[in-house]
Backbone as CSV, one residue per row, in Angstrom:
resi,resn,N_x,N_y,N_z,CA_x,CA_y,CA_z,C_x,C_y,C_z
1,MET,-16.251,-0.619,6.869,-16.790,-0.671,5.549,-17.005,-2.121,5.164
2,ASN,-18.154,-2.437,4.616,-18.415,-3.876,4.177,-17.928,-4.111,2.794
3,PHE,-16.799,-4.785,2.677,-16.182,-4.998,1.362,-17.076,-5.916,0.516
4,GLU,-17.885,-6.690,1.121,-18.845,-7.571,0.364,-19.672,-6.737,-0.533
5,ASN,-19.945,-5.469,-0.122,-20.833,-4.661,-0.918,-20.222,-4.137,-2.226
6,CYS,-18.932,-4.393,-2.274,-18.242,-3.957,-3.552,-18.175,-5.010,-4.711
7,LYS,-18.719,-6.144,-4.415,-18.734,-7.213,-5.429,-19.662,-6.796,-6.568
8,GLY,-19.091,-7.047,-7.782,-19.886,-6.648,-8.985,-19.648,-5.234,-9.396
9,MET,-18.976,-4.380,-8.612,-18.792,-2.969,-9.057,-17.578,-2.958,-10.023
10,SER,-17.654,-1.967,-10.887,-16.505,-1.701,-11.777,-15.459,-0.951,-10.928
11,GLU,-14.266,-0.904,-11.495,-13.180,-0.304,-10.738,-13.448,1.230,-10.525
12,GLU,-14.101,1.852,-11.490,-14.454,3.274,-11.339,-15.483,3.462,-10.182
13,GLU,-16.375,2.555,-10.150,-17.461,2.612,-8.980,-16.703,2.400,-7.632
14,MET,-15.777,1.446,-7.667,-15.166,1.202,-6.388,-14.324,2.377,-6.010
15,GLN,-13.610,2.946,-6.859,-12.717,4.138,-6.558,-13.588,5.225,-6.043
16,GLU,-14.724,5.457,-6.550,-15.667,6.540,-6.127,-16.037,6.299,-4.648
17,LYS,-16.451,5.072,-4.454,-16.906,4.635,-3.047,-15.768,4.724,-2.079
18,PHE,-14.588,4.117,-2.498,-13.432,4.173,-1.665,-12.988,5.563,-1.297
19,ARG,-12.957,6.416,-2.304,-12.393,7.779,-2.146,-13.309,8.489,-1.071
20,ALA,-14.644,8.387,-1.229,-15.572,8.996,-0.283,-15.332,8.553,1.138
21,PHE,-15.095,7.224,1.200,-14.898,6.637,2.576,-13.570,7.128,3.221
22,GLN,-12.527,7.222,2.323,-11.218,7.788,2.866,-11.394,9.202,3.316
23,GLU,-12.031,10.022,2.528,-12.190,11.459,2.869,-12.989,11.545,4.166
24,GLU,-13.995,10.761,4.427,-14.707,10.732,5.631,-13.860,10.411,6.829
25,LEU,-12.976,9.327,6.705,-12.089,8.969,7.810,-11.019,9.930,8.000
26,SER,-10.429,10.569,7.026,-9.233,11.362,7.148,-9.435,12.572,7.983
27,SER,-10.627,13.063,8.063,-10.867,14.221,8.925,-10.732,13.886,10.432
28,ARG,-10.641,12.521,10.717,-10.565,12.122,12.154,-9.183,11.720,12.493
29,ILE,-8.199,11.855,11.672,-6.824,11.494,11.975,-6.249,12.527,12.954
30,SER,-5.528,12.076,13.915,-4.831,12.878,14.861,-3.274,12.756,14.683
31,CYS,-2.590,13.783,14.468,-1.152,13.786,14.404,-0.423,14.247,15.652
32,ALA,-1.105,13.963,16.838,-0.652,14.274,18.061,-0.590,12.968,18.917
33,ASP,0.370,12.884,19.864,0.533,11.745,20.645,-0.666,11.504,21.642
34,SER,-1.208,10.357,21.672,-2.306,10.077,22.586,-1.835,9.249,23.729
35,PHE,-0.540,9.237,23.952,0.088,8.328,24.992,1.380,8.906,25.461
36,HIS,1.878,8.416,26.559,3.249,8.690,27.001,4.196,7.601,26.509
37,LEU,5.362,7.940,26.081,6.269,6.959,25.553,6.595,5.961,26.671
38,SER,6.577,6.323,27.853,6.881,5.338,29.004,5.840,4.328,29.124
39,ASP,4.635,4.563,28.549,3.543,3.546,28.651,3.676,2.443,27.568
40,ILE,4.616,2.676,26.567,4.713,1.672,25.574,5.542,0.462,25.960
41,LYS,4.895,-0.659,26.044,5.560,-1.880,26.486,5.755,-2.866,25.380
42,THR,4.805,-2.960,24.427,4.895,-3.890,23.312,4.583,-3.124,21.964
43,VAL,5.230,-3.600,20.945,5.084,-2.985,19.573,4.854,-4.065,18.589
44,ALA,3.903,-3.908,17.640,3.695,-4.945,16.589,4.108,-4.418,15.283
45,GLY,4.709,-5.268,14.480,4.998,-4.992,13.081,4.038,-5.696,12.136
46,ILE,3.565,-5.155,11.144,2.672,-5.838,10.207,3.149,-5.714,8.751
47,ASP,3.063,-6.794,8.026,3.420,-6.815,6.590,2.588,-7.904,5.915
48,LEU,2.552,-7.726,4.528,1.810,-8.713,3.783,2.698,-9.138,2.523
49,ALA,2.401,-10.308,2.014,3.156,-10.753,0.848,2.084,-11.392,-0.124
50,TYR,2.218,-11.261,-1.419,1.214,-11.700,-2.388,1.813,-12.803,-3.303
51,TRP,0.904,-13.547,-3.875,1.190,-14.529,-4.918,-0.068,-14.877,-5.700
52,GLN,0.133,-15.678,-6.730,-1.070,-16.151,-7.519,-1.040,-17.727,-7.338
53,ASN,-2.228,-18.269,-7.134,-2.299,-19.659,-7.045,-2.352,-20.294,-8.398
54,GLU,-2.522,-21.600,-8.529,-2.534,-22.255,-9.855,-3.710,-21.927,-10.693
55,ASN,-4.758,-21.420,-10.016,-5.974,-20.994,-10.761,-5.854,-19.494,-11.228
56,GLY,-4.816,-18.799,-10.819,-4.601,-17.379,-11.164,-5.311,-16.467,-10.229
57,ASP,-5.764,-17.039,-9.127,-6.402,-16.198,-8.056,-5.280,-15.500,-7.273
58,GLU,-5.431,-14.214,-6.933,-4.430,-13.563,-6.183,-4.656,-13.841,-4.645
59,GLN,-3.569,-14.257,-4.033,-3.638,-14.667,-2.604,-2.607,-13.749,-1.844
60,ALA,-2.814,-13.701,-0.602,-1.855,-12.888,0.257,-1.735,-13.530,1.667
61,VAL,-0.718,-13.222,2.299,-0.508,-13.658,3.773,-0.219,-12.432,4.500
62,CYS,-0.832,-12.205,5.670,-0.506,-11.135,6.567,0.288,-11.755,7.741
63,CYS,1.364,-11.094,8.118,2.140,-11.597,9.308,2.264,-10.463,10.362
64,ILE,2.037,-10.731,11.526,2.171,-9.764,12.639,3.223,-10.409,13.627
65,VAL,4.250,-9.508,14.033,5.179,-9.894,14.996,5.111,-8.873,16.097
66,ILE,5.017,-9.327,17.346,4.956,-8.393,18.515,6.268,-8.637,19.273
67,ILE,6.921,-7.467,19.570,8.108,-7.512,20.417,7.979,-6.638,21.686
68,ASP,8.839,-6.908,22.618,8.916,-6.112,23.865,9.706,-4.772,23.471
69,PHE,9.179,-3.752,23.742,9.745,-2.388,23.344,11.130,-2.200,23.916
70,THR,11.341,-2.718,25.185,12.630,-2.431,25.867,13.665,-3.519,25.575
71,THR,13.299,-4.787,25.615,14.237,-5.910,25.328,14.359,-6.336,23.886
72,HIS,13.414,-5.935,23.063,13.258,-6.372,21.675,13.041,-7.887,21.557
73,GLU,12.624,-8.491,22.647,12.330,-9.966,22.572,10.929,-10.209,21.857
74,VAL,10.964,-11.208,21.016,9.685,-11.537,20.338,8.689,-12.129,21.314
75,ILE,7.539,-11.551,21.327,6.456,-12.048,22.315,5.538,-12.969,21.528
76,GLU,5.198,-12.620,20.307,4.108,-13.376,19.577,4.329,-13.231,18.089
77,ARG,3.955,-14.289,17.379,3.927,-14.223,15.874,2.553,-14.868,15.435
78,GLN,1.910,-14.204,14.584,0.670,-14.770,13.952,0.627,-14.479,12.501
79,HIS,-0.150,-15.255,11.767,-0.358,-15.041,10.298,-1.712,-15.462,9.938
80,PHE,-2.163,-14.914,8.795,-3.485,-15.310,8.270,-3.341,-15.115,6.774
81,SER,-3.889,-16.058,5.997,-3.828,-15.963,4.566,-5.227,-16.061,3.963
82,GLY,-5.380,-15.620,2.679,-6.616,-15.718,2.016,-6.605,-15.035,0.659
83,LYS,-7.720,-15.034,-0.037,-7.829,-14.615,-1.399,-7.975,-13.081,-1.254
84,ILE,-7.404,-12.325,-2.207,-7.548,-10.912,-2.325,-8.692,-10.623,-3.330
85,ASN,-9.731,-9.897,-2.851,-10.947,-9.692,-3.667,-11.000,-8.260,-4.243
86,VAL,-10.111,-7.384,-3.911,-10.142,-6.026,-4.442,-8.982,-5.863,-5.395
87,PRO,-9.228,-5.377,-6.629,-7.999,-5.248,-7.555,-7.108,-4.140,-7.057
88,TYR,-5.841,-4.204,-7.554,-4.881,-3.183,-7.236,-5.327,-1.808,-7.960
89,MET,-5.393,-0.776,-7.159,-5.761,0.580,-7.684,-4.905,1.520,-6.898
90,PRO,-4.019,2.300,-7.489,-3.158,3.297,-6.758,-3.987,4.134,-5.844
91,GLY,-3.541,4.271,-4.579,-4.195,5.074,-3.614,-5.209,4.338,-2.764
92,PHE,-5.547,3.126,-3.124,-6.614,2.330,-2.318,-6.127,1.007,-1.922
93,LEU,-4.785,0.891,-1.615,-4.165,-0.293,-1.193,-4.848,-0.886,0.062
94,ALA,-5.150,-0.013,1.005,-5.757,-0.484,2.264,-6.959,-1.374,2.128
95,PHE,-7.799,-1.126,1.040,-8.990,-1.845,0.875,-8.640,-3.351,0.481
96,ARG,-7.472,-3.516,-0.081,-6.959,-4.854,-0.447,-6.500,-5.581,0.827
97,GLU,-5.788,-4.907,1.688,-5.036,-5.490,2.751,-5.742,-5.611,4.038
98,LEU,-6.672,-4.684,4.342,-7.303,-4.554,5.547,-8.081,-5.847,6.028
99,PRO,-8.850,-6.504,5.188,-9.520,-7.688,5.641,-8.591,-8.750,6.199
100,LEU,-7.376,-8.972,5.569,-6.501,-9.997,6.092,-5.748,-9.530,7.329
101,ILE,-5.572,-8.226,7.397,-4.933,-7.601,8.725,-5.859,-7.809,9.872
102,LEU,-7.139,-7.579,9.686,-8.059,-7.727,10.792,-8.226,-9.141,11.271
103,GLU,-8.220,-10.074,10.268,-8.302,-11.446,10.619,-7.041,-11.904,11.367
104,THR,-5.933,-11.385,11.043,-4.647,-11.767,11.763,-4.711,-11.120,13.226
105,VAL,-5.214,-9.964,13.304,-5.268,-9.297,14.610,-6.132,-10.161,15.554
106,LYS,-7.240,-10.670,15.036,-8.129,-11.464,15.830,-7.382,-12.730,16.419
107,LEU,-6.295,-13.188,15.872,-5.560,-14.358,16.397,-4.676,-13.978,17.545
108,LEU,-4.357,-12.598,17.708,-3.380,-12.260,18.670,-3.817,-12.548,20.088
109,GLU,-2.915,-13.173,20.866,-3.212,-13.328,22.325,-2.738,-12.191,23.132
110,ASN,-1.848,-11.349,22.513,-1.350,-10.132,23.232,-1.720,-8.920,22.349
111,ILE,-2.376,-7.937,22.894,-2.712,-6.742,22.144,-1.609,-5.772,22.384
112,PRO,-0.923,-5.370,21.335,0.192,-4.437,21.312,-0.245,-3.026,21.670
113,ASP,0.776,-2.263,22.231,0.481,-0.887,22.537,0.530,0.014,21.304
114,ILE,1.228,-0.418,20.261,1.277,0.355,19.032,1.487,-0.557,17.869
115,TYR,1.042,-0.198,16.666,1.260,-0.949,15.465,2.099,-0.137,14.528
116,ILE,3.120,-0.838,13.948,3.889,-0.233,12.896,3.667,-1.049,11.537
117,PHE,3.281,-0.363,10.497,2.987,-0.930,9.213,4.177,-0.783,8.218
118,ASP,4.455,-1.800,7.440,5.350,-1.682,6.364,4.624,-0.998,5.186
119,GLY,4.530,0.368,5.234,3.780,1.054,4.260,3.668,2.516,4.707
120,ASN,2.674,3.129,4.216,2.424,4.551,4.551,1.170,4.850,5.369
121,GLY,1.123,6.050,5.916,-0.125,6.484,6.552,-0.560,7.843,5.975
122,TYR,-0.051,8.901,6.614,-0.396,10.302,6.211,0.167,10.629,4.877
123,LEU,1.277,9.891,4.525,1.898,10.125,3.191,1.109,9.468,2.099
124,HIS,0.014,10.083,1.742,-0.950,9.593,0.808,-1.807,10.719,0.321
125,PRO,-2.393,10.625,-0.930,-3.174,11.769,-1.447,-4.242,12.257,-0.508
126,ARG,-4.796,11.366,0.240,-5.871,11.746,1.159,-5.589,11.415,2.584
127,HIS,-4.228,11.252,2.856,-3.686,10.910,4.170,-4.218,9.527,4.682
128,MET,-4.547,8.637,3.743,-5.219,7.419,4.211,-4.518,6.190,3.656
129,GLY,-3.235,6.178,3.874,-2.487,4.931,3.625,-2.857,3.864,4.640
130,ILE,-2.369,2.661,4.496,-2.851,1.558,5.348,-2.625,1.867,6.812
131,ALA,-1.595,2.524,7.184,-1.305,2.765,8.646,-2.446,3.699,9.267
132,SER,-2.939,4.612,8.366,-4.036,5.524,8.852,-5.382,4.763,8.832
133,HIS,-5.633,4.098,7.748,-6.951,3.474,7.528,-7.088,2.396,8.586
134,ALA,-6.081,1.467,8.836,-6.269,0.399,9.757,-6.452,0.926,11.213
135,SER,-5.962,2.122,11.521,-6.093,2.578,12.895,-7.463,2.636,13.408
136,PHE,-8.411,2.947,12.517,-9.795,3.137,12.906,-10.448,1.797,13.328
137,TYR,-9.750,0.712,13.074,-10.235,-0.626,13.415,-9.414,-1.313,14.606
138,LEU,-8.254,-0.641,14.885,-7.410,-1.293,15.868,-7.350,-0.666,17.266
139,ASP,-7.909,0.623,17.360,-7.963,1.244,18.662,-6.572,1.346,19.318
140,ARG,-5.577,1.589,18.515,-4.262,1.818,19.027,-3.448,2.756,18.069
141,PRO,-2.482,3.540,18.594,-1.663,4.381,17.747,-1.019,3.607,16.646
142,THR,-0.883,4.127,15.510,-0.237,3.537,14.319,0.698,4.494,13.688
143,PHE,1.691,3.934,12.994,2.402,4.714,11.980,2.944,3.778,10.926
144,GLY,3.468,4.342,9.857,4.000,3.610,8.712,5.495,3.837,8.507
145,ILE,6.191,2.733,8.072,7.541,2.810,7.676,7.607,2.206,6.303
146,ALA,7.903,3.023,5.299,8.046,2.538,3.967,9.444,2.451,3.484
147,LYS,9.812,1.390,2.811,11.199,1.277,2.290,11.473,2.000,0.987
148,THR,10.350,2.260,0.303,10.460,3.023,-0.961,9.518,4.257,-0.844
149,TYR,9.899,5.292,-1.593,9.184,6.526,-1.541,7.945,6.589,-2.438
150,PHE,6.873,7.038,-1.816,5.612,7.118,-2.545,5.210,8.625,-2.797
151,ARG,5.178,9.035,-3.997,4.849,10.504,-4.277,3.337,10.628,-4.117
152,ALA,2.984,11.197,-3.062,1.563,11.295,-2.766,0.747,12.248,-3.677
153,ASP,1.532,13.254,-4.238,0.848,14.122,-5.270,1.349,13.813,-6.717
154,LYS,2.072,12.673,-6.841,2.621,12.213,-8.113,3.784,13.150,-8.698
155,LYS,4.199,14.168,-7.956,5.287,14.909,-8.520,6.267,15.344,-7.424
156,THR,5.930,15.506,-6.134,6.886,15.978,-5.125,7.849,14.963,-4.701
157,ASP,9.111,15.220,-4.966,10.189,14.249,-4.503,10.627,14.646,-3.086
158,TYR,11.472,13.837,-2.520,11.964,14.137,-1.158,13.394,14.606,-1.322
159,THR,13.948,15.389,-0.275,15.259,15.746,-0.285,16.086,14.779,0.627
160,GLU,17.138,14.313,0.080,18.010,13.354,0.813,18.486,13.984,2.112
161,PRO,18.265,13.240,3.246,18.864,13.715,4.502,20.347,13.570,4.490
162,SER,21.015,14.253,5.365,22.483,14.139,5.429,22.876,12.707,5.816
163,PRO,24.106,12.242,5.636,24.441,10.839,5.719,24.356,10.207,7.090
164,GLU,24.328,11.059,8.176,24.459,10.542,9.548,23.145,9.878,10.024
165,SER,23.333,8.814,10.899,22.195,8.203,11.463,21.327,9.196,12.320
166,GLY,20.026,9.190,12.123,19.162,10.114,12.806,18.852,11.287,11.989
167,SER,19.523,11.638,10.997,19.224,12.793,10.179,17.903,12.619,9.349
168,PHE,17.229,13.663,9.042,15.987,13.534,8.376,15.600,14.810,7.588
169,THR,14.769,14.642,6.618,14.116,15.764,5.875,12.673,15.595,5.855
170,ASP,11.894,16.642,6.082,10.452,16.498,6.020,9.922,16.454,4.562
171,ILE,8.871,15.743,4.318,8.318,15.722,2.967,7.079,16.670,3.065
172,VAL,7.149,17.761,2.325,6.215,18.849,2.414,5.553,18.946,1.042
173,ILE,4.217,19.002,1.146,3.368,19.058,-0.045,2.240,20.118,0.213
174,GLY,2.277,21.112,-0.603,1.345,22.177,-0.410,1.441,22.875,0.918
175,GLY,2.618,23.040,1.400,2.910,23.678,2.733,2.563,22.742,3.931
176,GLU,2.173,21.432,3.707,1.915,20.528,4.794,2.874,19.446,4.833
177,VAL,3.311,19.031,6.069,4.236,17.964,6.207,3.387,16.627,6.096
178,TYR,3.771,15.800,5.106,3.128,14.588,4.926,3.886,13.385,5.506
179,GLY,5.152,13.617,5.699,5.918,12.462,6.250,7.410,12.895,6.406
180,ARG,8.290,11.966,6.530,9.734,12.234,6.805,10.610,11.219,6.192
181,ALA,11.655,11.679,5.515,12.758,10.762,5.090,13.770,10.617,6.207
182,LEU,13.901,9.451,6.778,14.709,9.283,8.016,15.936,8.320,7.763
183,ARG,17.134,8.757,8.113,18.269,7.913,8.036,18.481,7.143,9.270
184,THR,18.240,5.859,9.271,18.287,5.097,10.552,19.775,4.557,10.752
185,HIS,20.558,4.461,9.686,21.955,4.114,9.875,22.790,5.021,8.964
186,THR,24.001,5.430,9.461,24.896,6.229,8.697,25.247,5.616,7.321
187,GLY,24.950,6.405,6.251,25.377,5.942,4.936,24.424,4.991,4.230
188,VAL,23.297,4.607,4.914,22.290,3.745,4.175,21.130,4.531,3.677
189,ARG,20.418,3.962,2.750,19.241,4.722,2.178,18.203,5.012,3.274
190,PRO,17.482,6.077,3.123,16.491,6.333,4.173,15.234,5.538,4.115
191,VAL,14.458,5.518,5.211,13.166,5.063,5.182,12.235,6.216,5.197
192,PHE,10.957,5.941,5.035,9.926,7.014,4.934,8.830,6.762,5.989
193,VAL,8.861,7.631,6.941,7.990,7.516,8.046,6.793,8.481,7.895
194,SER,5.623,7.946,8.264,4.457,8.798,8.285,3.522,8.454,9.359
195,VAL,2.790,9.431,9.939,1.868,9.177,10.989,0.746,8.266,10.436
196,GLY,0.270,7.364,11.340,-0.950,6.666,11.018,-2.126,7.355,11.695
197,ASN,-2.112,7.274,13.036,-3.114,7.979,13.797,-2.761,7.993,15.201
198,ASN,-3.073,9.070,15.918,-2.895,9.235,17.400,-1.462,9.176,17.795
199,ILE,-0.561,9.698,16.897,0.928,9.789,17.204,1.484,10.901,16.410
200,SER,2.510,11.608,17.008,3.157,12.609,16.256,4.249,12.021,15.381
201,LEU,4.658,12.848,14.397,5.736,12.349,13.508,7.003,12.268,14.272
202,ASP,7.290,13.212,15.102,8.488,13.080,15.948,8.665,11.922,16.749
203,THR,7.485,11.526,17.418,7.477,10.274,18.206,7.609,9.082,17.416
204,ALA,6.927,9.057,16.250,7.065,7.935,15.344,8.494,7.653,14.868
205,CYS,9.167,8.721,14.596,10.624,8.642,14.182,11.493,8.238,15.335
206,ASN,11.232,8.675,16.559,11.999,8.289,17.727,11.800,6.791,17.964
207,ILE,10.636,6.298,17.899,10.366,4.862,18.017,11.077,4.046,17.002
208,ALA,11.053,4.545,15.746,11.619,3.841,14.682,13.123,3.732,14.871
209,LEU,13.745,4.731,15.334,15.227,4.835,15.610,15.478,3.852,16.797
210,THR,14.717,3.883,17.798,14.887,3.010,18.999,14.793,1.594,18.639
211,LEU,13.967,1.217,17.660,13.679,-0.172,17.360,14.536,-0.667,16.185
212,THR,15.446,0.119,15.645,16.248,-0.258,14.507,17.636,-0.729,15.085
213,ASP,18.037,-1.961,14.752,19.354,-2.474,15.245,20.293,-2.535,14.048
214,LYS,21.493,-3.080,14.332,22.486,-3.131,13.291,22.124,-4.128,12.201
215,GLU,21.151,-5.001,12.332,20.831,-5.974,11.378,20.149,-5.395,10.074
216,SER,19.520,-4.285,10.240,18.816,-3.725,9.109,18.590,-2.261,9.366
217,HIS,18.170,-1.616,8.234,17.854,-0.058,8.345,16.369,0.141,8.584
218,ILE,15.593,-1.001,8.786,14.158,-0.870,9.182,13.945,-1.419,10.534
219,PRO,12.906,-0.898,11.268,12.698,-1.350,12.648,12.496,-2.818,12.769
220,ILE,12.897,-3.402,13.922,12.783,-4.841,14.167,11.364,-5.386,13.932
221,PRO,10.329,-4.819,14.391,9.002,-5.489,14.269,8.628,-5.628,12.759
222,THR,8.792,-4.560,11.927,8.350,-4.724,10.524,9.393,-5.555,9.755
223,ARG,10.669,-5.536,10.124,11.674,-6.437,9.465,11.358,-7.789,9.725
224,LEU,10.964,-8.284,10.984,10.644,-9.618,11.278,9.355,-10.037,10.649
225,ALA,8.320,-9.111,10.597,7.091,-9.450,9.872,7.348,-9.655,8.386
226,ASP,8.159,-8.838,7.794,8.562,-8.923,6.412,9.276,-10.307,6.126
227,LEU,10.154,-10.711,6.978,10.814,-11.976,6.850,9.772,-13.192,6.952
228,ASP,8.890,-13.024,7.954,7.828,-14.093,8.116,6.996,-14.246,6.902
229,THR,6.630,-13.110,6.216,5.726,-13.107,5.111,6.438,-13.960,3.911
230,HIS,7.766,-13.865,3.764,8.482,-14.589,2.767,8.428,-16.092,3.030
231,VAL,8.604,-16.374,4.346,8.555,-17.786,4.675,7.233,-18.440,4.508
232,MET,6.204,-17.676,5.026,4.875,-18.186,5.006,4.378,-18.260,3.477
233,ARG,4.713,-17.337,2.640,4.312,-17.303,1.238,4.880,-18.577,0.521
234,GLU,6.130,-18.873,0.783,6.616,-20.119,0.145,6.020,-21.402,0.676
235,LYS,5.733,-21.416,1.971,5.038,-22.485,2.570,3.654,-22.741,2.049
236,LEU,2.900,-21.639,1.921,1.523,-21.713,1.432,1.423,-21.958,-0.076
237,ARG,2.355,-21.420,-0.836,2.488,-21.710,-2.300,2.612,-23.188,-2.535
238,SER,3.402,-23.857,-1.710,3.690,-25.254,-1.921,2.496,-26.155,-1.560
239,GLN,1.575,-25.549,-0.799,0.361,-26.298,-0.490,-0.779,-26.160,-1.595
240,ASN,-0.596,-25.225,-2.418,-1.652,-24.996,-3.464,-1.626,-26.109,-4.497
């Protein structure tokens, strides 16, 4: 989608255009594995951080960290920053973030086997959170890990999983599984896993658990990407 075509539109016009685009893409989402787990060698985590410059313009930086799936060694780090041109509208976050994500991906010297987003995918009113939306431009399986719960239908809550590590409860809306509340460490708050594209929810949760160490309750790639966004935001702020 050409975001330049949205300049001059009202928020209502944008939402109408964005919703139609999401509905078109959502029919192409696959919640089945398109790969064998043994084929996964590298995994990328993606996150963004926002701020306003001295002129009041909204800025953001996207950070991507790629690690070795087996050793958890960091292979590559990249970032890209720029102005955000799409206003915040609930349910349409991907349209704000995708341009910076794709520019950051262009900088990668290593193409990861899978992308994990700090955010949602299928857990969205039209199943088109950033992890799903971005998948159509990345040509790789994707899924989302959110630290806070997003009510995709504005009313359905989740059921707390039991306290043990690895326990989970599915998030079911209208008889359909939208995502999963997953406990990655015993006694800590759960994370919220949802399919992006070309991966099953079971496999996404297995990967999330495999990549979560004792340092945090979120997987290493997205944790490192999150930390990098804070560092880069402060650095870039000081340059404005």
